[in-house]
Kinemage of the C-alpha trace (Angstrom):
@kinemage 1
@onewidth
@group {chain A} dominant
@subgroup {mainchain}
@vectorlist {calphas} color= white
{ca met a 1} P 27.619 -15.597 -55.481
{ca gln a 2} L 27.638 -15.826 -59.248
{ca glu a 3} L 26.257 -18.925 -60.925
{ca glu a 4} L 26.465 -20.109 -64.540
{ca ile a 5} L 24.617 -23.351 -65.273
{ca leu a 6} L 26.415 -25.279 -68.007
{ca leu a 7} L 24.319 -28.453 -67.931
{ca arg a 8} L 21.313 -29.644 -65.976
{ca thr a 9} L 19.435 -32.931 -66.417
{ca glu a 10} L 17.305 -34.905 -63.979
{ca asp a 11} L 20.367 -36.566 -62.442
{ca val a 12} L 23.493 -34.560 -63.424
{ca ser a 13} L 24.457 -30.888 -63.377
{ca ala a 14} L 27.553 -28.826 -64.145
{ca thr a 15} L 27.763 -25.269 -62.833
{ca val a 16} L 30.460 -22.600 -62.578
{ca leu a 17} L 30.221 -20.717 -59.276
{ca gly a 18} L 31.996 -17.479 -58.413
{ca leu a 19} L 32.694 -16.339 -54.865
{ca ala a 20} L 33.851 -12.924 -53.659
{ca val a 21} L 36.648 -12.687 -51.089
{ca gly a 22} L 35.483 -14.414 -47.896
{ca glu a 23} L 32.177 -15.536 -49.435
{ca glu a 24} L 31.036 -19.102 -48.802
{ca val a 25} L 28.528 -21.753 -49.716
{ca pro a 26} L 27.320 -22.615 -46.173
{ca trp a 27} L 27.361 -26.031 -44.516
{ca his a 28} L 25.037 -28.484 -46.262
{ca his a 29} L 24.820 -32.009 -47.639
{ca his a 30} L 23.099 -33.949 -50.410
{ca thr a 31} L 21.231 -37.234 -50.008
{ca glu a 32} L 22.007 -38.733 -53.438
{ca ile a 33} L 24.554 -36.745 -55.417
{ca thr a 34} L 28.337 -36.520 -55.179
{ca asp a 35} L 30.035 -33.133 -55.687
{ca his a 36} L 33.082 -33.037 -57.963
{ca ile a 37} L 34.712 -29.622 -57.374
{ca val a 38} L 37.425 -28.182 -59.636
{ca cys a 39} L 39.034 -24.828 -58.810
{ca leu a 40} L 39.213 -22.563 -61.859
{ca glu a 41} L 40.438 -19.272 -60.388
{ca gly a 42} L 41.661 -18.043 -57.002
{ca ser a 43} L 41.827 -20.250 -53.942
{ca ile a 44} L 38.926 -22.142 -52.339
{ca glu a 45} L 38.699 -24.223 -49.202
{ca val a 46} L 36.479 -27.298 -49.132
{ca ser a 47} L 35.709 -28.408 -45.569
{ca val a 48} L 33.888 -31.636 -44.701
{ca arg a 49} L 32.633 -33.223 -41.495
{ca ser a 50} L 32.648 -36.760 -40.086
{ca pro a 51} L 35.595 -36.911 -40.044
{ca glu a 52} L 36.817 -33.312 -40.205
{ca glu a 53} L 38.894 -32.626 -43.316
{ca thr a 54} L 39.925 -29.496 -45.180
{ca ala a 55} L 41.358 -29.164 -48.686
{ca val a 56} L 42.593 -25.882 -50.145
{ca leu a 57} L 42.295 -25.921 -53.920
{ca asn a 58} L 44.124 -23.746 -56.414
{ca pro a 59} L 43.429 -23.595 -60.165
{ca gly a 60} L 43.390 -27.060 -61.723
{ca gln a 61} L 43.022 -28.935 -58.427
{ca arg a 62} L 39.917 -30.933 -57.581
{ca his a 63} L 38.156 -32.515 -54.630
{ca thr a 64} L 35.226 -34.929 -54.335
{ca val a 65} L 32.564 -34.832 -51.622
{ca val a 66} L 30.422 -37.975 -51.472
{ca asn a 67} L 26.698 -37.895 -50.795
{ca gly a 68} L 25.614 -37.576 -47.187
{ca arg a 69} L 28.805 -35.762 -46.143
{ca val a 70} L 28.271 -32.291 -44.635
{ca his a 71} L 30.492 -29.728 -46.367
{ca arg a 72} L 31.049 -26.088 -47.300
{ca val a 73} L 33.147 -24.110 -49.803
{ca val a 74} L 34.865 -20.813 -48.900
{ca asn a 75} L 36.895 -18.351 -50.960
{ca val a 76} L 40.098 -18.105 -48.903
{ca gly a 77} L 42.101 -16.120 -51.451
{ca ser a 78} L 42.787 -12.409 -51.765
{ca gly a 79} L 40.694 -12.034 -54.920
{ca ala a 80} L 37.640 -13.498 -56.609
{ca ala a 81} L 37.418 -17.288 -56.872
{ca glu a 82} L 35.636 -19.479 -59.369
{ca tyr a 83} L 35.049 -23.216 -59.440
{ca leu a 84} L 33.312 -25.834 -61.527
{ca ile a 85} L 31.004 -28.189 -59.684
{ca val a 86} L 29.747 -31.355 -61.369
{ca gln a 87} L 26.983 -33.025 -59.351
{ca gly a 88} L 25.443 -36.439 -59.844
{ca ile a 89} L 24.290 -39.038 -60.312
{ca gly a 90} L 20.892 -38.703 -58.683
{ca lys a 91} L 18.199 -36.250 -57.703
{ca tyr a 92} L 19.549 -32.859 -56.578
{ca asp a 93} L 18.829 -31.548 -53.093
{ca arg a 94} L 20.664 -29.286 -50.653
{ca ile a 95} L 19.979 -29.852 -46.988
{ca met a 96} L 21.290 -26.849 -45.048
{ca gly a 97} L 22.997 -27.097 -41.680
{ca asp a 98} L 26.202 -28.362 -40.172
{ca ala a 99} L 25.019 -31.423 -38.302
């Protein structure tokens, strides 16, 4: 996974993440922050739990995952994928697991 931090404060961050074919950010959730995900290149799948939902994003499309919701991001395309993730407002954490 490639990561380029564009902005990071105590309660907001903006990062560009790159994923190889089939690579994923595993199941996790955040206690305070909301993820605003914008696909920049390739094709990514954002899956969430409770209830189960899946969104496939292509360049220019976005999806929001509210705090407390378990989710993951997977490169489902045939080439590299890149997305912008804006996270906030609140203290950053990443609690791993799919439950």
